[in-house]
C-alpha positions as CSV (number, residue, x, y, z in Angstrom):
1,X,14.1,-1.7,4.6
2,X,11.3,-4.3,5.2
3,X,11.9,-7.8,6.7
4,X,9.1,-10.3,7.1
5,X,10.0,-13.5,9.0
6,X,7.7,-16.4,9.4
7,X,4.3,-14.6,9.5
8,X,1.4,-16.9,10.1
9,X,-2.3,-16.0,10.6
10,X,-5.5,-18.0,11.1
11,X,-9.2,-17.0,11.5
12,X,-11.6,-19.3,13.2
13,X,-9.3,-22.3,12.7
14,X,-8.6,-21.6,9.0
15,X,-5.0,-20.9,8.2
16,X,-4.8,-17.8,5.9
17,X,-1.0,-17.2,6.0
18,X,1.6,-19.9,6.5
19,X,5.2,-18.9,7.5
20,X,5.4,-16.0,5.0
21,X,9.0,-14.6,4.8
22,X,10.6,-12.1,2.5
23,X,12.7,-8.9,2.4
24,X,12.2,-5.7,0.4
25,X,14.8,-3.0,0.0
26,X,14.3,0.7,-0.4
27,X,13.5,1.7,-4.0
28,X,11.9,-1.7,-4.7
29,X,8.2,-2.1,-5.6
30,X,6.6,-5.6,-5.1
31,X,3.6,-6.7,-7.1
32,X,1.8,-9.1,-4.8
33,X,-0.4,-11.6,-6.8
34,X,-3.0,-14.0,-5.6
35,X,-6.5,-15.2,-6.1
36,X,-9.4,-13.7,-4.1
37,X,-9.1,-15.1,-0.6
38,X,-5.4,-15.9,-0.9
39,X,-4.6,-13.6,2.0
40,X,-3.2,-10.5,0.3
41,X,-5.3,-8.0,2.3
42,X,-4.5,-9.9,5.5
43,X,-0.8,-9.7,4.8
44,X,-1.0,-6.0,4.0
45,X,-3.0,-5.4,7.2
46,X,-0.3,-7.2,9.2
47,X,2.5,-5.2,7.5
48,X,0.6,-2.0,8.3
49,X,0.6,-2.9,12.0
50,X,-3.3,-3.0,11.9
51,X,-3.5,-6.7,12.5
52,X,-1.1,-8.9,14.7
53,X,0.1,-12.2,13.3
54,X,-0.3,-15.4,15.3
55,X,3.4,-16.0,14.8
56,X,6.4,-14.3,13.1
57,X,7.9,-10.9,13.0
58,X,7.8,-7.7,10.8
59,X,10.6,-5.2,11.0
60,X,11.0,-1.9,9.2
61,X,14.5,-0.6,9.5
62,X,15.1,-3.3,12.2
63,X,12.1,-2.2,14.3
64,X,8.7,-3.6,14.9
65,X,5.5,-1.6,14.0
66,X,3.6,-3.5,16.8
67,X,6.0,-2.4,19.5
68,X,7.2,1.0,18.3
69,X,4.5,3.6,17.5
70,X,7.1,5.8,15.6
71,X,7.7,2.9,13.2
72,X,3.9,2.4,12.6
73,X,3.7,6.1,11.6
74,X,6.3,5.4,8.8
75,X,3.8,3.1,7.1
76,X,1.3,4.4,4.5
77,X,-1.7,2.2,3.7
78,X,-4.1,2.8,0.8
79,X,-7.2,0.7,1.1
80,X,-10.6,0.7,-0.6
81,X,-11.8,3.6,1.6
82,X,-10.2,7.1,1.9
83,X,-10.4,7.1,5.7
84,X,-11.1,10.8,5.4
85,X,-14.0,12.4,7.3
86,X,-16.8,12.9,4.7
87,X,-18.0,16.1,6.3
88,X,-14.5,17.8,6.3
89,X,-12.7,19.2,3.3
90,X,-9.8,17.1,2.0
91,X,-7.4,19.8,3.3
92,X,-8.9,19.7,6.8
93,X,-8.7,15.9,7.0
94,X,-5.2,15.8,5.7
95,X,-4.0,18.5,8.1
96,X,-5.6,16.5,11.0
97,X,-3.7,13.4,10.0
98,X,-0.5,15.4,9.7
99,X,-0.9,16.8,13.2
100,X,-1.8,13.4,14.6
101,X,1.4,11.9,13.1
102,X,3.4,15.0,14.4
103,X,4.4,16.1,10.9
104,X,6.2,19.4,11.0
105,X,4.5,22.2,9.2
106,X,1.3,20.3,8.4
107,X,-0.3,23.1,6.3
108,X,2.8,23.2,4.0
109,X,3.0,19.4,3.8
110,X,-0.6,19.2,2.6
111,X,-0.1,21.9,0.1
112,X,3.1,20.2,-1.2
113,X,1.3,16.9,-1.5
114,X,-1.5,18.6,-3.4
115,X,1.0,19.9,-5.9
116,X,2.8,16.6,-6.2
117,X,-0.3,14.5,-6.7
118,X,-2.1,16.9,-8.9
119,X,-5.0,17.5,-6.5
120,X,-4.8,21.1,-5.6
121,X,-8.3,21.6,-7.1
122,X,-9.9,19.1,-4.7
123,X,-8.2,20.2,-1.4
124,X,-11.1,22.5,-0.4
125,X,-13.9,20.1,-1.4
126,X,-15.6,17.9,1.1
127,X,-14.2,14.4,1.2
128,X,-17.7,12.9,0.9
129,X,-18.3,14.6,-2.4
130,X,-15.3,13.2,-4.3
131,X,-15.4,10.9,-7.3
132,X,-13.8,7.5,-7.1
133,X,-10.6,8.7,-8.8
134,X,-10.4,11.9,-6.7
135,X,-10.9,9.8,-3.6
136,X,-8.0,7.6,-4.6
137,X,-5.7,10.6,-4.9
138,X,-6.9,11.9,-1.5
139,X,-6.3,8.4,0.0
140,X,-2.8,8.3,-1.4
141,X,-2.2,11.8,0.0
142,X,-3.3,10.6,3.4
143,X,-1.0,7.6,3.2
144,X,1.9,9.8,2.1
145,X,1.4,12.5,4.7
146,X,4.3,11.4,6.9
147,X,6.6,10.5,4.0
148,X,6.4,6.7,4.7
149,X,9.3,4.2,4.4
150,X,6.7,1.5,3.5
151,X,3.7,2.2,1.2
152,X,1.0,-0.4,0.8
153,X,-1.4,-0.2,-2.1
154,X,-4.4,-2.5,-1.9
155,X,-6.1,-2.6,-5.3
156,X,-5.6,1.1,-6.1
157,X,-7.2,0.9,-9.6
158,X,-10.4,-0.8,-8.5
159,X,-13.5,1.1,-9.7
160,X,-11.6,3.5,-12.0
161,X,-12.2,3.8,-15.8
162,X,-9.3,3.7,-18.2
163,X,-8.6,7.4,-18.0
164,X,-8.8,7.3,-14.2
165,X,-6.3,4.4,-14.2
166,X,-3.9,6.3,-16.4
167,X,-4.1,9.4,-14.2
168,X,-3.6,7.4,-11.1
169,X,-0.7,5.6,-12.7
170,X,1.0,8.9,-13.4
171,X,0.6,9.8,-9.7
172,X,2.0,6.5,-8.5
173,X,5.1,6.9,-10.6
174,X,6.0,10.0,-8.5
175,X,6.0,8.0,-5.3
176,X,9.0,5.8,-6.0
177,X,12.0,6.7,-3.8
178,X,15.3,5.0,-2.8
179,X,14.2,5.5,0.8
180,X,10.8,3.8,0.3
181,X,9.6,0.3,-0.4
182,X,6.2,-0.2,-2.1
183,X,3.9,-3.2,-2.1
184,X,0.9,-3.3,-4.5
185,X,-1.9,-5.7,-5.1
186,X,-4.0,-5.4,-8.2
187,X,-6.2,-7.5,-10.5
188,X,-4.7,-5.5,-13.4
189,X,-1.6,-7.6,-13.6
190,X,-0.1,-5.9,-16.7
191,X,-0.6,-2.4,-15.2
192,X,0.9,-3.6,-11.9
193,X,3.9,-5.1,-13.7
194,X,4.6,-1.7,-15.2
195,X,5.4,-0.4,-11.7
196,X,7.0,-3.5,-10.2
197,X,10.7,-4.3,-9.7
198,X,9.7,-7.6,-8.1
199,X,6.8,-10.1,-8.1
200,X,5.5,-12.6,-5.6
201,X,2.5,-14.9,-5.5
202,X,0.4,-15.9,-2.5
203,X,-0.9,-19.4,-3.0
204,X,-2.8,-21.3,-0.3
205,X,-1.3,-19.1,2.4
206,X,2.3,-19.5,1.3
207,X,4.4,-17.0,-0.5
208,X,6.3,-17.8,-3.7
209,X,9.0,-15.3,-4.4
210,X,9.7,-12.4,-4.5
211,X,11.6,-12.7,-7.8
212,X,12.9,-9.8,-10.0
213,X,10.2,-8.8,-12.6
214,X,12.4,-9.9,-15.5
215,X,12.7,-13.4,-13.9
216,X,9.0,-13.9,-13.2
217,X,7.5,-15.5,-16.3
218,X,7.0,-18.9,-14.7
219,X,5.5,-17.4,-11.6
220,X,3.1,-15.2,-13.8
221,X,2.2,-18.3,-15.9
222,X,1.3,-20.2,-12.7
223,X,-0.9,-17.3,-11.5
224,X,-2.7,-16.9,-14.8
225,X,-3.3,-20.6,-15.1
226,X,-5.1,-20.5,-11.7
227,X,-7.2,-17.5,-12.5
C-alpha cells in the first residue's frame, strides 16, 4: 500500500530526515515514536504530499502523491488544526471538501461519516464553536471524506481529557480497514500501542523499524530511555 524509499530532508542546512525507508501494507497501523524535533511531523507532511523531500520517493499503490493528484486525494491527514472554515457549519465545510475531492454524493457521504464517527449532533454547528474533542472528530471526518488509502494522525489525543481520549479512541477503532494503512504519532505511547500493529522510532533523522508490535520491547525501551 505505502512504500517509502530513501526519504531525506534538510532545513537551512540541518538534516531532519536521513534516507528513511519502510513499507506499510493495507490493514496495518504504524505507531511512529520519536522525541520532539525528531522529524515526525516533517515525515508525515512528506507522506501527505504537502512537503517535497530533498531526495527519495513515496509511492501509494505504486504511484507518487507529488506527481499524481488523484493519489494525493487518497491521503487523509489529521493535524493539530481542523482545517475547517470557522464561519461555516461542519456540514458545509465537509461538503465543500467532498466536492473539491470529487466525492460522489457529497451530502450522503457527510451524513454517513457523521453517523460513523458519532458526530451527527455537531454537523450543523459552526466549526469555530467546537470544543477540542469535537474539533478532532470533525478533523477526522475531513481526513476521511474521500475514504483514503493512507490515514496520517499527528498527535490526535493532544489537548483532550481522559474522557475525550477514550471517546476519540472509540472513533479511531472504526477506521481500520484492509484497504487502508494508518500512521499515528502520539506522546501517549500506551494508548498508541493499543491501536498499532507495528512500531517504528525516528532517532536523529533515521528510522528504526518498523517492527511488529509484539516484537518491539527493545525499541520501546530505547525510546523510553531517551525521553
